[in-house]
C-alpha positions in Angstrom: 56.8 -2.4 119.0 54.8 0.6 118.1 51.8 1.8 120.0 48.6 3.2 118.4 48.6 6.1 121.1 51.0 7.7 123.5 50.5 6.0 126.8 53.4 7.7 128.8 51.8 10.4 130.7 55.2 11.6 131.9 55.7 13.2 128.5 52.2 14.4 127.7 52.0 17.1 130.5 52.7 20.8 130.9 56.1 20.1 132.6 57.5 18.1 129.7 55.8 20.5 127.1 57.7 23.3 128.8 61.1 21.6 128.3 60.5 21.3 124.5 59.1 24.8 124.5 62.2 26.2 126.1 64.5 24.2 123.8 62.9 25.5 120.6 62.8 29.0 121.9 66.6 29.0 122.7 67.1 27.4 119.2 65.2 30.0 117.2 66.0 32.9 119.6 62.4 34.1 119.8 59.1 33.4 121.6 56.7 30.9 120.2 53.3 32.1 119.1 50.2 30.3 119.9 50.0 28.2 116.6 53.6 27.0 117.0 52.9 26.0 120.7 49.8 23.9 119.6 51.9 22.3 116.9 54.5 21.4 119.3 52.0 19.8 121.7 50.5 17.8 118.7 54.0 16.7 117.7 54.8 15.5 121.2 51.5 13.6 121.6 52.1 11.8 118.2 55.4 10.5 119.0 56.2 6.9 119.5 56.4 6.3 123.4 59.2 3.7 123.1 61.4 6.6 121.9 61.3 7.9 125.5 62.8 5.1 127.2 65.7 6.3 129.5 68.4 5.4 127.2 66.8 7.1 124.3 65.0 10.1 125.8 67.7 12.7 125.7 68.6 11.9 121.9 64.8 12.0 121.1 64.4 15.4 122.9 67.3 16.7 121.0 65.9 15.5 117.6 62.4 16.9 118.5 63.9 20.3 119.3 65.9 20.4 116.2 63.0 19.3 114.0 60.6 21.8 115.4 63.1 24.6 115.3 64.0 23.9 111.7 60.4 23.8 110.8 59.3 27.1 112.6 62.5 28.9 111.0 61.8 27.6 107.6 58.2 28.5 107.9 59.2 32.2 108.5 61.2 32.3 105.4 60.0 33.1 101.9 60.9 29.6 100.6 57.7 27.7 99.8 58.8 24.2 99.1 59.8 22.3 102.1 59.7 18.5 102.3 60.0 17.7 106.0 59.7 13.9 105.2 63.1 14.0 103.2 64.7 15.9 106.0 63.5 13.4 108.7 64.6 10.5 106.6 68.1 12.0 106.4 68.1 12.6 110.2 66.3 9.5 111.6 66.9 6.9 108.9 64.6 4.4 107.1 64.5 0.7 106.5 63.3 -1.3 103.6 63.1 -4.9 102.4 66.1 -4.5 100.1 68.5 -3.6 102.7 69.2 -2.0 106.0 70.0 1.6 106.7 70.5 2.8 110.3 68.7 5.4 112.4 70.0 8.4 114.4 70.1 6.0 117.5 72.8 3.9 115.8 75.0 6.9 115.1 77.8 7.0 117.8 78.6 10.6 116.9 75.1 11.8 117.3 75.0 14.9 119.6 78.7 15.8 119.1 79.3 19.3 117.7 80.4 19.6 114.1 82.1 22.3 112.4 78.9 22.8 110.4 76.7 23.0 113.4 78.9 25.3 115.4 79.1 27.7 112.5 75.4 27.7 112.0 74.9 28.6 115.6 76.9 31.9 115.3 74.0 33.7 113.8 73.5 37.1 115.5 70.3 37.6 117.4 69.4 40.6 115.4 69.4 38.5 112.2 67.0 36.0 113.8 64.4 38.3 115.4 61.6 39.3 113.1 60.6 43.0 112.7 57.2 44.2 113.9 55.9 44.1 110.2 57.2 40.6 109.8 55.5 39.6 113.0 52.2 40.9 111.8 52.5 39.1 108.5 53.4 35.9 110.3 50.4 36.1 112.6 48.1 36.7 109.7 49.5 33.8 107.7 49.4 31.5 110.6 45.7 32.0 111.1 45.0 30.1 107.8 43.8 26.8 108.9 44.9 24.9 105.6 48.5 26.2 105.8 50.6 24.0 103.6 53.6 23.7 105.9 51.6 22.9 108.8 49.6 20.2 107.1 52.9 18.6 105.7 54.4 18.7 109.2 51.4 16.9 110.7 51.0 14.0 108.3 54.5 13.3 107.1 56.3 13.7 110.4 53.7 11.4 112.1 54.2 8.8 109.4 57.9 8.8 110.1 58.1 9.3 113.8 54.9 7.4 114.8 54.4 4.7 112.1 52.3 2.8 114.4 49.4 5.2 113.9 49.5 4.1 110.3 49.4 0.3 110.9 46.5 -1.8 109.5 45.7 -5.4 109.8 44.4 -8.0 107.3 43.7 -11.7 107.6 44.1 -14.8 105.5 43.3 -18.5 106.0 45.8 -21.1 104.4 43.5 -23.9 103.5 45.5 -27.0 102.4 42.5 -28.3 100.4 43.1 -25.4 98.1 46.8 -25.4 97.9 48.8 -25.6 94.7 49.1 -29.3 93.7 52.4 -29.2 91.8 54.0 -32.0 93.9 52.9 -35.6 94.2 53.4 -38.1 97.0 54.4 -36.9 100.4 54.1 -33.3 101.0 57.2 -31.2 102.3 55.6 -27.7 102.0 52.2 -26.1 101.1 52.0 -23.5 98.5 49.3 -20.9 97.5 49.3 -18.1 95.0 48.6 -14.8 97.0 45.7 -12.9 95.3 45.9 -9.4 96.8 42.7 -7.5 96.8 40.6 -10.4 95.5 37.6 -11.7 97.3 37.1 -14.7 95.0 38.4 -18.0 96.3 40.2 -19.8 93.5 41.9 -23.4 93.5 45.5 -23.0 94.4 45.2 -19.5 95.9 44.6 -17.5 99.1 43.0 -14.1 99.2 43.2 -11.0 101.1 41.1 -7.8 100.9 43.0 -4.6 100.1 46.5 -3.6 99.2 48.5 -5.5 101.8 52.1 -4.2 101.4 55.0 -3.2 103.6 54.1 -6.0 106.1 55.8 -5.3 109.4 54.6 -8.3 111.4 52.5 -11.5 111.2 50.7 -13.5 113.9 49.5 -17.0 113.7 46.5 -18.2 115.5 46.1 -21.8 117.0 45.4 -24.5 114.4 46.0 -28.2 113.9 47.7 -30.4 111.6 47.1 -34.2 110.7 48.9 -36.6 112.9 52.3 -37.9 111.4 54.8 -39.9 113.3 57.6 -37.5 112.5 55.8 -34.6 114.1 55.3 -36.4 117.4 58.4 -35.5 119.4 59.4 -35.5 123.1 59.8 -31.7 123.1 56.1 -31.3 122.1 57.2 -28.5 119.7 56.7 -27.9 116.0 58.3 -25.0 114.1 56.6 -23.2 111.3 58.3 -21.2 108.4 56.8 -19.0 105.8 59.4 -19.9 103.2 59.0 -16.7 101.2 59.8 -14.6 104.2 62.9 -16.8 105.2 65.4 -13.9 104.8 64.0 -12.6 108.0 63.4 -15.5 110.5 64.9 -17.5 113.5 68.1 -19.0 112.4 68.7 -22.4 114.1 71.0 -25.4 113.7 70.4 -28.4 111.5 69.8 -26.1 108.6 66.4 -24.9 109.8 64.9 -21.5 109.9 61.4 -20.7 111.4 59.1 -17.8 112.3 57.0 -19.7 115.0 57.7 -22.4 117.6 54.5 -23.7 118.7 53.4 -26.1 121.4 52.1 -29.5 120.1 49.5 -31.7 121.7 48.3 -35.0 120.3 44.5 -35.3 119.8 43.7 -38.6 118.1 44.4 -38.2 114.4 45.4 -34.5 114.7 48.2 -32.5 116.4 47.0 -29.2 118.0 49.4 -26.4 117.7 49.0 -23.6 120.4 50.5 -20.3 119.4 49.4 -17.8 122.2 51.7 -19.1 124.9 54.8 -18.9 122.8 56.0 -16.7 119.9 52.7 -16.3 118.1 53.9 -12.9 116.5 56.9 -12.4 114.4 58.0 -8.8 113.8 60.1 -8.1 110.8 63.2 -5.8 111.0 62.6 -4.6 107.5 59.0 -4.3 106.1 58.3 -7.0 103.7 57.0 -5.5 100.5 54.7 -8.3 99.4 54.7 -12.0 98.1 53.3 -13.6 95.1 53.5 -17.0 96.6 53.0 -18.1 100.1 54.7 -21.4 101.1 54.7 -23.0 104.5 56.9 -25.7 105.9 56.9 -27.5 109.3 59.8 -28.9 111.5 59.8 -31.4 114.4 60.9 -29.2 116.0 63.8 -28.5 113.5 63.8 -31.7 111.3 61.6 -31.3 108.2 58.0 -32.9 108.6 56.8 -34.8 105.7 52.9 -35.1 105.5 51.0 -38.0 103.8 49.5 -37.2 100.3 46.1 -35.5 100.9 44.5 -36.2 97.6 44.3 -38.8 94.9 42.4 -40.0 91.9 39.9 -42.9 92.2 37.4 -45.0 90.5 33.8 -46.0 91.6 32.1 -49.4 92.2 28.4 -49.0 92.1 27.3 -52.5 92.8 29.7 -54.9 94.6 29.3 -53.3 98.0 25.5 -52.1 97.7 23.8 -50.5 99.4 27.2 -48.9 100.1 29.4 -47.5 97.3 32.9 -48.6 97.0 35.8 -46.3 96.1 39.2 -47.4 95.0 42.2 -45.1 95.0 45.3 -45.1 92.7 47.8 -45.1 95.7 47.5 -46.2 99.2 45.0 -43.9 101.0 46.4 -44.2 104.6 42.9 -43.4 106.0 41.1 -44.7 109.1 37.4 -45.5 109.8 35.3 -42.4 110.2 37.6 -40.1 108.2 36.0 -37.5 105.9 36.6 -37.5 102.1 35.3 -35.1 99.4 34.9 -35.9 95.7 35.1 -33.7 92.5 34.9 -34.1 88.8 32.7 -37.2 89.2 30.5 -37.6 86.2 27.7 -40.0 84.9 26.7 -41.2 81.4 24.3 -39.2 79.3 20.5 -40.0 79.6 18.0 -38.9 77.0 16.0 -36.0 78.4 12.9 -37.8 77.5 13.6 -40.3 80.2 13.1 -37.7 83.0 12.9 -40.2 85.9 16.2 -41.9 84.8 17.8 -38.5 84.2 16.7 -37.3 87.6 18.3 -40.4 89.2 21.7 -39.9 87.4 21.8 -36.1 88.3 21.0 -36.9 91.9 24.0 -39.4 92.1 26.4 -36.9 90.4 25.4 -34.0 92.6 25.4 -36.0 95.7 28.9 -37.5 95.2 30.3 -34.1 94.1 28.5 -32.4 97.1 30.2 -30.1 99.5 29.5 -32.1 102.6 31.6 -35.0 101.6 31.3 -38.5 103.2 32.5 -40.5 106.2 34.2 -43.6 105.2 34.7 -47.4 106.3 38.1 -48.7 105.3 38.0 -51.9 103.2 41.8 -52.3 102.5 44.9 -50.1 101.8 43.4 -48.9 98.5 39.6 -49.1 99.0 36.9 -47.8 101.3 33.2 -47.4 101.2 30.9 -44.5 101.6 27.2 -44.7 103.0 25.5 -43.9 99.7 23.5 -46.2 97.4 24.5 -45.6 93.8 23.4 -49.0 92.6 20.4 -47.6 90.7 22.7 -45.7 88.4 21.5 -45.1 84.8 24.2 -45.5 82.1 27.3 -45.7 84.4 30.7 -44.6 83.4 34.0 -45.7 85.0 36.3 -42.8 84.4 38.6 -41.6 87.1 37.7 -38.6 89.3 39.3 -36.8 92.2 39.1 -37.5 96.0 40.3 -35.3 98.8 41.2 -36.5 102.2 39.6 -34.3 104.9 41.5 -35.9 107.7 44.7 -34.4 106.1 43.3 -30.9 105.8 45.0 -27.8 107.5 43.5 -24.4 108.3 46.1 -22.0 109.2 44.7 -18.4 110.1 47.4 -15.6 109.8 47.1 -12.0 110.8 49.3 -9.4 108.8 50.1 -6.0 110.1 51.2 -3.7 107.4 51.7 0.0 106.8 48.8 1.8 105.2 49.7 3.1 101.9 50.0 6.8 101.3 47.1 8.3 99.4 
């Protein structure tokens, strides 16, 4: 867990600075000038504080001294090109989605002298000490504020040793009303196309602002799911898996993986899932590059949960139940009195524009039934329900099928992604 700032005061004080100063001075065999001392302090303050835990502190100090010494020695040389990022990657290690490489802290031989390191320390003092003219040239060049090596040292070293300072957050809402509808009948998982950088909501998709890549963690906020008997268990727990990220997840028995194990509480026709008291954040060992599809499945707490179908096609009966309007679905709707429904693609017959009153009546019926507010229903039987709207004055009715969505089956799942800000 990285922190955005160094909150360990025991390492951001003059006593600890002197320890690093002394180590670097002994390594390069000369005093530090003022600019080098400032760079050293900045370097310490930008370090990830978790690297100074008791079991890691000695190794961290050794790496810091070596990195600073190498930088200051190279800076004094005539060599212009120096990529400290490559050197730190070789020293500390990196991780990626495609596989795992290990850091210096996993190297059991770290700190043990090697033939190469022993031979490199046999340099005579006279060879390391700069002449008076060299010292003058060095001081003059170090006074330039836009020094290439210094800037490289600040930004690239910080990105590697304190990646938390480059973490950014982005947010999405997985709305099951706008999921991909490539499966019929009971629902085993919910899928969306992941539109990076798009602020336009489209059917079957979920959008995020900006270039969300190299995801290091995700957090789920409390949400609710429609009540299904299979999700109602004595453990009061429901697991959630983002299937596309399943290569990094909790591995449990019964052939089930999950990212979140949430507390469940029955609330009438819904089940509230509470995240904050349990594992509401999942940290990836290796950053996830991105995903083109986001798919979510649920377990009770491990057995797969199958949800009722949340939409269907239907036909309308304008007259038999007036002043109510009767709707008949193709399959059993599994709805209850007072449930919310939404319609789309409902249409009416054409009316000559000369008949302005009749045309206005038709347009009003069409726009109201397709309206964004939806309707509360009264159940008539397993396949039919009525809505509180009088459509009996329809002009030139048509009986073609249109779409109905069951709002009582709707899921809103908010997720927060933490990702590494791309390099410019």
